[in-house]
C-alpha positions in Angstrom: 143.9 84.7 186.8 142.9 83.9 190.5 140.8 86.8 192.5 139.5 86.8 196.3 135.5 85.6 195.4 134.6 88.5 197.9 136.7 91.5 196.5 135.5 93.2 193.4 137.5 95.7 191.1 137.3 99.1 191.7 137.6 100.3 188.3 139.8 98.4 185.3 142.3 96.1 186.2 146.3 96.6 186.5 146.2 100.6 186.4 149.7 101.8 187.4 147.5 105.2 189.6 148.8 108.0 190.7 151.7 108.6 192.3 149.9 111.0 194.6 146.4 110.4 196.2 143.7 111.8 194.7 140.9 113.9 196.8 138.6 110.6 196.1 141.3 108.4 197.8 141.0 110.8 200.9 137.3 111.0 201.1 135.5 108.5 199.3 134.3 105.2 201.2 134.8 101.6 200.3 132.7 100.5 197.6 134.1 96.9 197.9 131.7 94.3 198.3 133.1 92.5 200.9 130.6 91.6 203.2 128.3 91.8 200.4 126.8 87.8 200.6 124.6 88.3 204.0 121.1 88.6 203.8 118.6 89.6 206.6 116.8 85.8 205.9 118.0 83.0 207.6 120.2 82.0 205.0 122.5 84.8 205.3 122.9 84.2 209.2 125.1 82.2 209.2 128.5 83.3 209.7 132.0 82.0 207.9 134.7 82.2 210.1 138.4 80.7 209.3 141.7 80.1 211.5 144.8 79.3 211.4 147.0 77.7 213.9 150.2 80.0 214.8 153.8 79.1 214.1 155.8 78.5 218.1 157.9 81.9 218.8 161.0 81.6 220.0 161.5 82.6 223.8 164.1 84.9 223.8 162.1 87.7 221.6 164.1 91.4 222.0 164.6 94.1 219.3 166.2 97.6 219.3 163.0 98.8 220.2 161.9 96.5 223.2 161.6 98.4 226.5 163.3 97.3 229.5 161.4 96.9 232.6 161.7 100.9 233.7 161.2 102.0 230.6 158.5 104.3 230.2 156.2 104.7 226.4 158.1 107.6 225.4 161.5 105.6 225.9 161.0 102.0 225.1 164.8 101.3 223.8 166.2 98.4 225.4 169.6 98.4 226.4 172.1 95.3 226.7 174.0 94.4 230.3 176.5 92.8 231.1 174.4 89.6 231.8 173.0 89.5 228.5 174.2 86.5 226.1 176.7 87.0 223.5 175.6 86.0 220.1 177.8 82.8 219.7 175.8 81.6 223.3 172.5 82.5 222.1 173.3 80.7 218.6 174.0 77.5 220.7 171.5 77.9 223.6 168.6 76.0 222.7 165.1 78.0 223.0 162.5 77.4 225.4 160.2 75.7 222.3 163.2 73.5 222.0 162.4 72.5 225.6 159.3 72.1 225.2 159.2 70.2 222.1 161.9 68.1 222.8 161.5 65.8 225.7 164.0 63.9 227.9 163.8 59.9 227.1 161.6 59.7 230.6 158.8 62.1 229.3 158.9 60.5 226.5 157.9 57.1 227.7 154.9 58.6 230.0 151.6 57.5 229.1 148.8 61.1 229.2 147.8 59.9 232.7 151.1 60.3 233.9 151.8 63.3 232.4 148.7 64.7 233.8 149.1 63.3 237.1 152.7 64.7 237.3 151.6 68.6 236.5 148.6 68.1 238.8 151.6 67.4 241.0 153.4 70.4 240.6 153.4 73.2 242.3 152.2 75.6 239.5 152.8 79.4 239.6 149.3 80.8 239.0 147.0 81.2 242.3 144.1 82.2 240.5 143.9 82.4 236.7 140.2 84.2 236.7 142.2 87.3 237.4 144.5 86.4 234.4 141.4 87.1 231.9 140.6 91.0 230.9 136.9 89.8 230.6 136.2 89.1 234.2 134.4 91.4 236.1 137.0 92.6 239.0 136.1 94.2 242.4 135.8 97.9 242.3 139.0 98.5 244.2 140.7 96.7 241.3 139.6 99.4 238.8 142.7 102.2 237.9 142.8 105.1 235.8 139.0 105.5 235.3 137.1 107.2 238.2 136.0 110.0 235.9 134.2 107.7 233.3 133.1 105.3 236.2 131.3 108.0 238.1 129.5 109.1 234.5 128.6 105.6 233.3 127.4 105.2 237.0 125.4 108.4 237.6 123.3 107.8 234.3 122.4 104.2 234.6 121.9 104.4 238.4 118.0 106.0 237.5 117.8 101.9 236.8 117.6 101.8 240.4 114.3 103.9 240.9 113.1 101.4 237.8 112.9 104.4 235.6 114.5 104.6 231.7 117.7 104.9 232.1 119.5 107.1 228.9 121.4 105.3 226.4 125.1 105.5 226.1 127.8 105.7 223.7 131.1 104.7 224.8 134.4 105.3 222.8 138.2 105.0 222.4 141.2 102.6 222.3 140.8 98.8 222.3 142.0 98.0 226.2 140.7 101.1 228.0 138.4 99.9 230.5 135.1 100.3 228.2 133.5 97.1 228.7 135.1 96.6 232.4 133.3 99.6 233.7 129.9 98.7 231.7 130.4 95.4 233.3 130.9 96.8 236.9 128.2 98.9 237.0 125.6 97.2 235.4 126.7 93.8 238.1 126.0 96.4 240.8 123.1 97.6 239.9 121.7 94.3 239.4 122.6 93.4 242.8 121.0 96.4 244.5 117.5 95.8 242.1 117.6 92.3 243.7 116.8 93.6 246.9 114.5 96.0 245.8 112.4 93.3 244.0 113.3 94.7 240.4 114.0 92.6 237.6 117.1 94.2 235.7 118.7 92.6 233.2 121.6 93.1 231.3 121.9 91.9 227.9 125.3 92.2 226.5 126.6 90.8 222.7 130.0 91.1 220.9 129.3 92.4 217.6 133.0 91.4 216.2 131.8 88.2 214.9 128.6 88.5 213.9 127.9 89.4 209.8 124.1 90.4 209.6 121.6 92.1 211.6 119.2 89.3 211.8 122.4 87.3 213.8 123.1 89.7 215.7 119.1 89.9 216.9 118.8 86.5 217.4 122.3 86.8 219.2 120.7 89.2 221.3 117.5 87.0 221.8 119.7 84.0 223.3 121.5 86.0 225.8 117.9 87.9 226.4 116.7 84.2 227.7 120.0 83.2 229.2 119.4 86.2 231.4 116.4 85.4 232.3 116.7 81.6 232.6 114.2 80.4 229.4 114.1 79.2 226.2 114.0 80.8 222.8 111.0 80.0 221.1 111.9 80.7 217.5 114.6 78.8 215.7 118.0 80.4 214.5 117.1 79.8 211.0 114.3 79.6 208.6 112.5 82.1 209.9 112.6 86.3 209.0 114.3 88.5 211.1 110.8 90.7 212.6 109.8 87.1 213.6 113.3 87.4 216.2 112.6 90.8 217.4 109.2 90.1 218.3 110.9 86.6 220.3 113.0 89.3 221.8 110.4 91.7 223.2 108.2 88.7 224.4 111.2 87.7 226.9 112.1 91.0 227.4 108.5 91.9 228.2 107.6 88.9 230.2 110.9 89.0 232.1 112.1 92.2 233.0 111.4 95.7 234.7 114.5 97.2 233.0 117.2 95.7 230.6 120.2 97.1 229.3 121.5 96.1 226.1 125.7 96.1 225.7 126.5 96.2 222.1 130.6 95.9 222.2 132.9 96.7 219.6 129.7 97.7 217.5 131.5 99.0 214.7 131.8 96.0 213.3 128.8 95.0 212.5 128.6 96.0 209.5 126.0 93.6 207.4 124.9 93.9 203.6 126.8 96.3 201.7 124.2 97.3 199.3 122.2 98.7 201.9 121.8 102.4 202.7 123.3 102.1 206.2 125.2 99.7 208.0 123.7 97.0 210.3 124.9 98.7 213.1 122.4 101.7 212.4 119.8 99.8 211.8 120.1 98.0 214.9 120.1 100.9 217.2 117.6 102.5 215.4 115.2 99.1 216.0 116.3 99.5 219.5 116.1 102.6 220.5 112.5 103.2 219.2 110.9 100.1 220.6 109.7 101.8 223.5 108.6 104.6 221.7 106.4 101.9 219.5 105.3 100.2 222.5 106.8 96.8 221.2 108.5 96.8 224.6 106.7 97.5 227.9 110.3 97.5 229.8 112.3 100.1 230.4 115.4 99.6 228.3 118.8 101.2 227.8 121.5 100.6 224.5 125.0 101.0 225.6 127.1 101.4 222.7 130.8 100.8 222.7 133.6 100.9 220.0 136.9 101.2 219.3 136.2 104.0 216.2 136.1 107.4 217.2 134.0 108.0 214.3 131.5 105.3 214.6 128.6 107.6 215.1 129.7 109.6 211.7 128.5 106.6 210.1 124.8 105.8 211.9 121.9 107.1 209.9 120.0 110.1 210.7 116.6 108.1 212.0 119.3 106.0 214.5 120.8 109.3 215.1 117.5 110.9 216.5 116.3 107.5 218.3 119.5 106.8 219.8 121.1 110.3 221.1 123.4 109.1 223.4 125.5 110.5 226.0 129.1 110.4 224.9 131.8 109.0 227.3 135.5 109.1 226.4 138.2 106.6 227.3 141.9 107.8 226.1 144.6 105.5 227.0 146.4 104.4 229.8 149.8 105.8 230.7 153.0 103.2 231.5 152.1 104.1 235.3 148.6 103.4 235.1 149.0 99.5 234.0 151.7 99.2 236.3 149.2 99.9 238.7 146.7 97.4 237.0 149.2 94.7 236.8 150.0 95.2 240.6 146.4 95.4 241.7 146.2 92.2 240.1 149.7 90.2 240.9 147.9 88.2 243.7 146.6 86.2 240.6 150.3 84.4 241.4 151.6 83.1 244.1 153.1 85.1 246.6 157.3 86.1 245.7 157.0 84.3 242.2 157.2 87.3 240.1 160.3 88.8 239.4 160.4 92.5 240.1 161.1 93.6 236.8 157.7 91.4 235.0 155.8 94.3 236.1 156.9 96.8 234.4 158.3 95.7 231.8 154.8 93.9 230.4 153.7 97.2 231.3 156.1 99.0 229.1 155.2 96.6 226.7 151.8 97.1 226.3 152.2 101.1 226.7 153.6 100.6 223.2 150.1 99.4 221.9 148.1 102.8 222.8 148.3 102.1 226.7 146.3 98.4 226.0 145.0 97.1 229.5 144.2 93.6 228.1 147.4 93.4 226.2 149.5 93.9 229.6 147.4 91.6 231.5 147.6 89.2 228.7 151.2 89.7 228.6 151.0 88.5 232.6 149.4 85.4 232.0 151.3 83.9 228.7 154.6 84.7 230.6 153.0 82.5 234.0 152.4 80.0 231.9 155.4 79.9 230.0 157.4 79.7 233.4 155.0 77.0 234.7 155.1 74.5 231.0 159.4 75.2 231.2 159.0 73.9 235.7 160.8 77.4 236.2 159.9 78.3 239.9 159.9 81.7 238.9 158.4 84.2 236.5 161.0 86.0 234.7 161.7 89.0 232.5 162.7 86.2 229.8 159.4 84.7 230.3 158.1 88.2 229.5 159.8 88.6 226.5 158.7 85.2 225.2 155.2 86.4 226.2 155.4 89.5 223.7 156.4 88.0 220.9 153.6 85.1 221.6 150.9 87.7 222.2 151.4 90.0 219.2 151.7 87.1 216.7 148.4 86.2 218.1 146.8 89.6 217.9 148.2 89.3 214.3 146.7 86.4 213.3 143.3 87.0 215.0 142.9 89.9 212.3 144.5 88.6 209.2 142.6 84.8 209.8 139.2 86.3 208.0 140.3 89.0 205.6 140.3 88.4 202.0 143.6 87.6 199.9 143.1 91.6 198.6 143.4 93.0 201.8 146.3 90.6 203.1 148.1 92.2 200.0 147.3 95.7 200.8 148.4 95.0 204.4 151.6 93.1 203.4 152.3 96.0 200.7 152.0 98.7 203.5 153.9 97.0 206.1 156.5 96.1 204.1 157.3 99.7 203.4 156.4 100.7 207.1 159.5 97.9 208.2 162.2 99.8 206.1 161.2 103.5 207.2 163.2 105.0 210.1 159.7 106.1 211.6 157.5 103.2 210.9 155.7 104.9 208.7 154.6 103.9 205.3 153.0 106.7 202.6 149.9 105.5 200.7 151.3 106.1 197.6 154.6 103.8 198.4 152.9 101.1 199.4 150.2 101.0 196.6 153.4 100.6 194.5 154.6 97.7 196.5 151.2 96.1 195.8 151.0 96.4 192.5 154.7 94.4 192.5 152.9 92.1 194.5 149.8 91.3 192.7 152.0 90.8 189.8 154.1 88.3 191.1 151.0 86.3 192.1 149.3 87.2 189.0 146.1 88.2 191.1 143.8 90.8 190.1 145.0 94.6 190.8 142.6 97.7 191.5 143.3 101.4 191.7 144.6 103.3 194.3 141.4 104.5 195.5 140.7 101.2 196.4 144.0 100.2 198.1 143.2 102.8 200.1 139.7 102.1 201.4 141.0 98.7 201.8 143.7 100.5 204.9 140.9 102.3 205.7 138.9 99.5 206.7 141.7 97.8 208.4 141.8 100.2 211.1 138.6 98.8 212.8 140.8 95.9 213.9 143.1 98.6 215.8 145.9 96.9 213.8 147.0 100.5 211.2 146.1 103.8 211.5 146.5 106.9 209.8 146.6 110.5 209.3 146.5 113.0 206.1 150.0 114.4 205.3 151.8 116.4 202.9 155.3 116.8 201.7 154.4 120.8 200.2 152.4 121.5 197.1 154.6 119.4 194.7 154.1 116.1 196.3 150.2 116.5 196.9 148.1 114.9 199.4 148.8 111.3 200.7 148.1 109.3 203.3 150.7 108.0 206.3 150.1 104.6 207.9 151.1 103.5 211.2 151.1 100.4 212.9 150.1 99.3 216.2 152.2 96.1 216.1 155.9 95.6 215.2 155.8 95.4 211.1 157.9 92.2 210.6 155.5 90.6 212.8 152.7 91.5 210.9 155.2 90.1 207.6 155.6 87.4 208.8 152.2 86.4 209.8 150.8 87.0 206.1 153.3 84.6 204.7 151.9 82.0 205.9 150.1 82.3 203.8 150.8 80.0 200.3 150.1 82.7 197.8 152.0 85.7 199.5 154.8 82.8 200.7 155.4 82.9 196.6 156.8 85.8 196.4 160.3 86.6 197.1 161.2 88.5 200.1 164.5 89.9 198.4 162.3 90.9 195.8 159.8 92.7 198.2 162.8 94.6 200.0 164.7 95.5 196.5 161.1 96.8 195.3 160.0 98.7 198.6 163.8 100.4 198.5 163.6 101.9 195.4 160.3 103.3 196.2 161.3 105.0 199.2 164.1 106.4 197.4 161.8 108.0 194.8 159.5 109.5 197.5 160.1 113.3 197.0 
């Protein structure tokens, strides 16, 4: 029986479970030791990541739920027009992938140098690619819809200008809502003013998504501090205790800075070892926030914790809470109009007159469907422009945005699923299979678990209790791919969780089927099980 090496069974295998979720299903936290291989000594400071290349997407990607350029996030239905191709035309038309990957005889005979020079001579559509990078720190006049948050963060961090210690901050809200952008913009301006006042101010920023232990996180902070100061790190990455890495971080900060802001992006992803009482992000916050009180740091420091998880602070240990004591700043979703404004203030990234009028409204409408994600909106513009350039088109058109939507959506799902265990993939596949066949795109945990049981039987994998299935789905909410709410349909149905997906369930299913074990399972068989279970829902 093939089991995923990082997932241990919760209870005895192949338990059919109850039809409804027990109270433990709703309140318990995961005991799954998926990340338990980590240690804070050097041997555990190695992050294991894996990747999988995605299949190319068709350029003409539209469904009944695709928004038209003029539709808002509340009305995203795509209406066909007189100019839409007939099914026969679509059947015979080559996709952009076919055109892109099927070179003409002349192109196939060109050398690499000739192809590079030919592309160099072409008139590109994108003028400034940096503006289409969501991580690029833009000018203040390009920041849209975040006036209140910008003022709050600025007022709280500006005390660094007087050579004083700024407060700690906790910035939370969905991904792509401006948390990192605002922080970087404010710190950039503080640094510029401090330089004119002969104050050594530094910003040390790390993204915690790919950091698996506290030791790895501390060394990353040390590296970033050294880079900011223009010096070298004097301790090795491996073979030393975490305390030595802390000492090196303190040394660099004390010798080179008067004031430092530590920006910990996606902090909730730094879980660390499961055998520790508190998650790694809690221990990191505790150590950093008390360093000044213990005289480990003579420089003034402020910690800005950024998270997509609004409940992250509930998992922070009591000692860390009392020493961290942050000021909270909430970032809500962008609406479709704000997303259009964001894109219009970056449209000068393209040469003048190359964007069709439908491009920005359509990209904004697509992004509005994903809780108003500005990163996605900007990515859609960039990918649409690149697709148009590759095709040799002289304009960026609606068709390029639709093709970009398919590609960006697929890549986003790939980023999530490439590093998760087989058991989580099975849970995710089962739940998405249910959501794909319900009218509202929701999947009950009780129904999803029955489909999960079918999948584990089909590939002869370890089968866990319903409680563990629920916990694994809860853990996937940290990736902003799925969300849930507690529901009940009357006393007879009991309580259950209802899962909703940020991306189309069909895209998730398609991506997960690239796993060879899931590919073994009959799609028709899964569909029959899902239909039967949905009919049995009370």
